[in-house]
C-alpha positions as CSV (number, residue, x, y, z in Angstrom):
1,X,103.9,233.6,71.2
2,X,104.8,231.4,74.3
3,X,108.0,232.1,76.1
4,X,111.2,230.2,75.2
5,X,112.2,229.5,78.8
6,X,115.8,229.1,79.9
7,X,116.1,225.4,80.8
8,X,118.6,223.8,83.2
9,X,118.8,220.0,83.0
10,X,119.6,218.3,86.4
11,X,121.0,214.8,86.6
12,X,123.4,215.0,89.5
13,X,122.9,215.7,93.3
14,X,125.2,218.7,93.1
15,X,123.2,220.3,90.3
16,X,120.0,219.6,92.2
17,X,121.3,221.2,95.4
18,X,122.5,224.3,93.4
19,X,119.0,224.7,91.9
20,X,117.5,224.5,95.4
21,X,119.9,227.3,96.5
22,X,119.0,229.4,93.4
23,X,115.2,229.4,94.3
24,X,115.6,229.3,98.1
25,X,114.7,233.0,98.6
26,X,111.7,233.0,96.3
27,X,108.2,233.2,97.8
28,X,106.5,230.9,95.3
29,X,107.7,227.8,93.3
30,X,105.7,226.1,90.6
31,X,106.0,222.3,90.4
32,X,105.0,219.6,88.0
33,X,105.9,216.0,87.2
34,X,105.8,213.6,84.3
35,X,105.4,209.9,85.2
36,X,104.6,206.4,83.9
37,X,101.8,204.3,85.5
38,X,100.4,201.7,83.2
39,X,101.6,198.5,84.9
40,X,102.3,199.6,88.5
41,X,100.4,200.8,91.5
42,X,103.0,203.4,92.3
43,X,103.8,206.0,89.7
44,X,107.3,205.7,88.0
45,X,108.8,209.3,88.1
46,X,110.1,210.3,84.7
47,X,110.6,214.1,85.1
48,X,110.4,216.7,87.9
49,X,109.9,220.3,86.9
50,X,110.1,223.4,89.0
51,X,110.4,227.1,88.5
52,X,110.1,230.4,90.4
53,X,108.8,232.0,87.3
54,X,112.0,232.4,85.2
55,X,114.4,229.5,84.8
56,X,112.9,226.1,84.4
57,X,114.7,223.4,86.3
58,X,114.1,219.9,84.9
59,X,115.2,217.0,87.2
60,X,115.9,213.6,85.8
61,X,114.7,211.2,88.6
62,X,116.1,208.2,86.7
63,X,119.6,209.6,87.2
64,X,119.4,211.4,90.5
65,X,117.8,210.5,93.8
66,X,116.1,213.2,95.9
67,X,118.6,215.2,98.0
68,X,118.1,216.5,101.5
69,X,118.1,220.1,100.1
70,X,115.3,219.4,97.6
71,X,113.4,217.5,100.3
72,X,113.6,220.5,102.6
73,X,112.5,222.8,99.7
74,X,109.4,220.6,99.2
75,X,108.5,220.3,102.8
76,X,109.2,223.8,104.0
77,X,109.7,227.3,102.8
78,X,108.1,228.8,99.7
79,X,104.5,228.3,98.6
80,X,104.3,225.4,96.2
81,X,102.0,225.7,93.1
82,X,100.7,222.6,91.3
83,X,97.9,222.2,88.8
84,X,95.6,219.2,89.2
85,X,97.9,218.0,91.9
86,X,96.6,214.7,93.2
87,X,98.8,212.4,91.0
88,X,101.8,214.7,91.3
89,X,101.6,214.4,95.0
90,X,101.9,210.6,94.7
91,X,105.0,211.1,92.6
92,X,106.6,213.3,95.2
93,X,105.7,210.9,97.9
94,X,107.3,208.0,96.0
95,X,110.5,209.9,94.9
96,X,111.1,212.4,97.6
97,X,109.3,210.8,100.6
98,X,107.5,214.1,101.3
99,X,104.6,216.0,99.9
100,X,105.0,219.7,98.9
101,X,103.7,222.2,101.4
102,X,102.4,224.7,101.8
103,X,100.3,223.9,98.7
104,X,98.1,225.6,96.3
105,X,96.4,223.7,93.5
106,X,95.6,226.2,90.8
107,X,92.9,224.0,89.4
108,X,91.1,224.0,92.7
109,X,91.7,227.8,92.9
110,X,90.1,228.2,89.5
111,X,87.1,226.2,90.8
112,X,86.6,228.7,93.6
113,X,86.7,231.5,91.0
114,X,84.2,230.3,88.4
115,X,82.1,227.5,87.0
116,X,84.9,225.4,85.5
117,X,86.4,223.4,88.3
118,X,88.2,221.0,85.9
119,X,90.0,223.6,83.8
120,X,93.2,222.2,82.3
121,X,96.6,223.9,82.4
122,X,96.6,225.1,78.8
123,X,93.2,226.7,79.2
124,X,94.2,228.2,82.5
125,X,97.2,229.9,80.9
126,X,95.1,231.1,78.0
127,X,92.5,232.5,80.4
128,X,94.9,234.4,82.7
129,X,97.9,235.1,80.6
130,X,96.5,235.1,77.0
131,X,99.1,232.6,75.7
132,X,98.2,229.4,73.8
133,X,100.5,226.6,74.7
134,X,101.4,223.6,72.5
135,X,99.7,220.3,73.4
136,X,101.6,218.0,71.0
137,X,103.7,216.3,73.8
138,X,100.8,215.5,76.1
139,X,101.1,211.7,75.5
140,X,104.9,211.7,75.0
141,X,107.2,208.9,76.3
142,X,108.9,210.8,79.2
143,X,111.1,207.8,80.2
144,X,113.1,207.9,76.9
145,X,116.5,209.5,77.0
146,X,117.6,211.9,75.8
147,X,114.4,214.0,75.7
148,X,113.8,215.9,72.5
149,X,114.0,219.7,72.4
150,X,110.2,219.8,71.9
151,X,109.7,217.7,75.0
152,X,112.0,219.9,77.0
153,X,110.2,223.1,76.0
154,X,106.8,221.5,76.7
155,X,107.9,220.4,80.2
156,X,109.4,223.8,81.0
157,X,106.2,225.6,79.9
158,X,104.2,223.5,82.3
159,X,105.8,225.4,85.2
160,X,107.0,228.8,84.0
161,X,103.6,230.3,83.6
162,X,102.1,229.0,86.8
163,X,103.5,231.8,88.9
164,X,101.9,234.4,86.7
165,X,98.6,232.6,86.7
166,X,98.7,232.3,90.5
167,X,99.4,236.0,91.0
168,X,96.2,236.9,89.3
169,X,94.2,234.1,90.9
170,X,95.5,235.2,94.3
171,X,94.3,238.8,93.8
172,X,90.8,237.6,92.7
173,X,90.5,235.2,95.6
174,X,91.4,238.0,98.0
175,X,88.9,240.3,96.4
176,X,86.2,237.6,96.9
177,X,87.3,236.7,100.4
178,X,88.1,233.1,99.5
179,X,91.8,232.8,100.2
180,X,91.2,230.8,103.4
181,X,88.9,228.5,101.5
182,X,91.7,227.6,99.1
183,X,94.1,227.1,102.0
184,X,91.7,224.7,103.7
185,X,91.2,222.8,100.5
186,X,95.0,222.5,100.1
187,X,95.4,221.1,103.6
188,X,92.6,218.6,102.9
189,X,94.3,217.5,99.7
190,X,97.6,216.9,101.5
191,X,95.9,214.9,104.2
192,X,94.2,212.8,101.5
193,X,97.6,212.2,99.8
194,X,99.2,211.1,103.0
195,X,96.4,208.7,104.1
196,X,97.3,205.2,105.2
197,X,96.3,201.9,103.7
198,X,93.8,201.5,106.5
199,X,92.1,204.7,105.6
200,X,91.4,203.2,102.2
201,X,88.8,201.1,104.0
202,X,86.3,203.5,102.4
203,X,87.2,202.4,98.8
204,X,84.1,200.1,98.7
205,X,81.8,203.2,99.0
206,X,82.9,204.2,95.4
207,X,80.9,201.3,94.1
208,X,77.8,202.8,92.5
209,X,75.9,199.6,92.6
210,X,76.5,198.9,96.3
211,X,72.8,199.3,97.0
212,X,72.1,196.1,95.1
213,X,73.9,194.1,97.8
214,X,72.5,192.8,101.1
215,X,74.4,193.9,104.3
216,X,76.4,190.7,104.5
217,X,77.4,191.0,100.9
218,X,78.4,194.6,101.4
219,X,80.6,193.6,104.3
220,X,82.3,190.9,102.1
221,X,82.9,193.4,99.3
222,X,84.3,195.9,101.8
223,X,86.7,193.3,103.2
224,X,87.8,192.3,99.8
225,X,88.5,195.8,98.7
226,X,90.6,196.5,101.8
227,X,92.6,193.3,101.1
228,X,93.1,194.3,97.5
229,X,94.3,197.8,98.5
230,X,97.1,196.3,100.7
231,X,98.1,193.7,98.1
232,X,98.1,196.1,95.2
233,X,100.6,198.3,97.1
234,X,102.6,195.3,98.3
235,X,102.9,193.8,94.8
236,X,103.1,197.2,93.1
237,X,100.3,196.3,90.6
238,X,97.3,198.4,89.4
239,X,94.2,197.5,91.4
240,X,92.5,196.2,88.3
241,X,95.4,194.0,87.4
242,X,95.2,192.2,90.7
243,X,91.4,191.9,90.6
244,X,88.9,194.3,89.1
245,X,86.1,196.0,91.1
246,X,83.4,194.3,89.0
247,X,84.9,190.8,89.9
248,X,85.0,191.6,93.6
249,X,81.4,192.8,93.3
250,X,80.4,189.6,91.5
251,X,82.1,187.5,94.2
252,X,80.1,189.4,96.9
253,X,76.9,188.8,95.0
254,X,77.5,185.0,94.9
255,X,79.2,184.6,98.3
256,X,81.0,181.4,97.2
257,X,81.8,178.7,99.8
258,X,84.5,176.9,97.9
259,X,86.9,177.1,95.0
260,X,84.4,175.4,92.6
261,X,81.8,178.1,93.3
262,X,84.4,180.8,93.0
263,X,85.7,179.6,89.7
264,X,82.1,179.6,88.2
265,X,81.7,183.4,88.8
266,X,81.9,185.4,85.6
267,X,85.2,187.2,85.4
268,X,87.1,185.0,87.8
269,X,90.1,183.6,86.0
270,X,91.8,180.3,87.0
271,X,95.0,182.3,87.9
272,X,93.0,184.3,90.4
273,X,91.5,181.2,92.0
274,X,95.0,179.6,92.2
275,X,96.8,182.6,93.5
276,X,94.3,184.3,95.8
277,X,91.2,182.0,95.9
278,X,91.7,180.8,99.4
279,X,92.1,184.4,100.7
280,X,89.0,185.6,99.0
281,X,87.0,182.7,100.3
282,X,88.2,183.3,103.8
283,X,87.1,187.0,103.6
284,X,83.7,185.9,102.3
285,X,83.5,183.4,105.2
286,X,84.3,186.1,107.7
287,X,81.4,188.2,106.5
288,X,79.1,185.1,106.6
289,X,80.0,184.4,110.3
290,X,79.4,187.9,111.6
291,X,76.5,188.6,113.9
292,X,73.8,190.7,112.2
293,X,74.5,193.6,114.6
294,X,78.0,193.9,113.2
295,X,76.9,194.3,109.6
296,X,76.5,197.6,107.8
297,X,72.9,198.8,107.2
298,X,71.0,198.0,104.1
299,X,71.3,200.8,101.5
300,X,68.2,202.4,99.9
301,X,67.7,202.0,96.2
302,X,68.5,205.2,94.3
303,X,65.8,204.1,91.9
304,X,63.1,204.6,94.5
305,X,61.0,207.8,94.0
306,X,61.6,208.7,97.7
307,X,65.3,208.6,97.2
308,X,65.2,210.6,94.0
309,X,63.0,213.3,95.6
310,X,65.5,213.5,98.5
311,X,68.5,214.0,96.3
312,X,66.6,216.6,94.3
313,X,65.7,218.5,97.4
314,X,69.3,218.4,98.7
315,X,70.7,219.4,95.3
316,X,68.4,222.4,95.3
317,X,70.2,223.7,98.4
318,X,73.6,223.1,96.9
319,X,72.7,224.6,93.5
320,X,71.3,227.7,95.0
321,X,74.4,228.4,97.0
322,X,76.6,227.5,94.0
323,X,74.7,230.0,91.9
324,X,75.1,232.7,94.6
325,X,78.8,232.1,94.7
326,X,79.3,231.8,91.0
327,X,80.9,228.3,91.2
328,X,80.0,224.8,90.0
329,X,77.8,222.8,92.4
330,X,80.4,220.0,92.6
331,X,82.8,222.4,94.1
332,X,80.5,222.6,97.1
333,X,79.3,218.9,97.3
334,X,79.7,215.9,95.0
335,X,76.7,213.7,94.3
336,X,78.3,210.9,96.3
337,X,78.4,213.1,99.4
338,X,74.7,214.1,98.9
339,X,73.8,210.4,98.7
340,X,75.7,209.7,101.9
341,X,73.8,212.5,103.6
342,X,70.5,211.1,102.4
343,X,71.3,207.5,103.3
344,X,72.3,208.6,106.9
345,X,69.0,210.5,107.2
346,X,67.0,207.5,106.0
347,X,68.9,205.3,108.5
348,X,68.2,207.8,111.3
349,X,71.9,208.2,111.9
350,X,74.0,211.3,112.3
351,X,74.3,212.9,108.8
352,X,77.9,213.5,107.5
353,X,77.4,217.2,107.0
354,X,80.2,219.1,105.2
355,X,82.8,220.7,107.4
356,X,84.8,223.9,107.2
357,X,83.8,226.7,104.9
358,X,81.4,224.4,103.0
359,X,79.6,223.6,106.1
360,X,79.3,227.3,107.0
361,X,77.7,228.0,103.6
362,X,75.5,224.9,103.3
363,X,74.6,223.3,106.6
364,X,71.7,225.5,107.6
365,X,70.0,224.8,104.3
366,X,70.9,221.1,104.3
367,X,69.6,220.5,107.8
368,X,66.4,222.3,107.1
369,X,65.9,220.3,103.9
370,X,66.6,217.0,105.7
371,X,64.0,217.9,108.4
372,X,61.4,218.3,105.8
373,X,62.1,214.9,104.2
374,X,60.2,211.8,105.4
375,X,62.2,209.1,107.2
């Protein structure tokens, strides 16, 4: 049977500071959050949980702002454990103004230990501790007050087992010589979480159909995604609420010259034309006026046999190393990164080879595979 943890509810600055003092001498602290994010760009914090492995401290961020003591606890001192941390890091950035560090993501740790890089928290606890945790509050409304006893227990269990899990993961990582790999991945995750709006200029590369566009259209799409990123943050709206990827892609395909042409594009609503039409047209016009030398290169079609053979050759290198390490191939390199590598090779530009420990494991084989491919 799962533990029935001791729960301390925190809704005053004094109580939060007292909790920080209670865990200040611990080496490891488990963290989690519950949040709401259906109609905003930024997550709305609903609950902050932390535990050093015994008491579960549940902070009500609707009632108490982050204190200097908790900010210090997050940014300094003990190792912080989170599971599947990316969205939680956004919550801490919004509520506390800092990201937890030093950081271990136990889902990432598990990916370095086996072939299931996406293992959920319940499965992780079952795997390492042997306890089966309840799942019935997964889609609960965490903004409602007061929280039910079931909600409180569920939220507490999300952190109290994490220290036990990590202790066993840590020993196995040390045995395999992969502790430094996890540390490097944690630092990379924090850097990603703290990126600026300008760094999101790479968002357009997530578009899987980008190869269908000519260079000038690609540049228009890139500029529109950068604009949308800044506006989504400024207006605190989900990206898709402002304008969906598929609509920006359709605009880039057509390259409209005026509001009439813009309004005729499938998916473009009158409200978008009225509110942001002139801005979108200006971004398209900027791309139209660029000299050809300033445009991105034309992307190869992933449907071409040559491209498919290239990806297959590179995947062979990654799959062989993944099998030798006993991990899933995507832990080493995602398909998107393999495609970027191949595109650079075909364009005769410097390939974006993996760095750090992944580069040490893969680059010799990847470089050899690229040398054997036609250009």
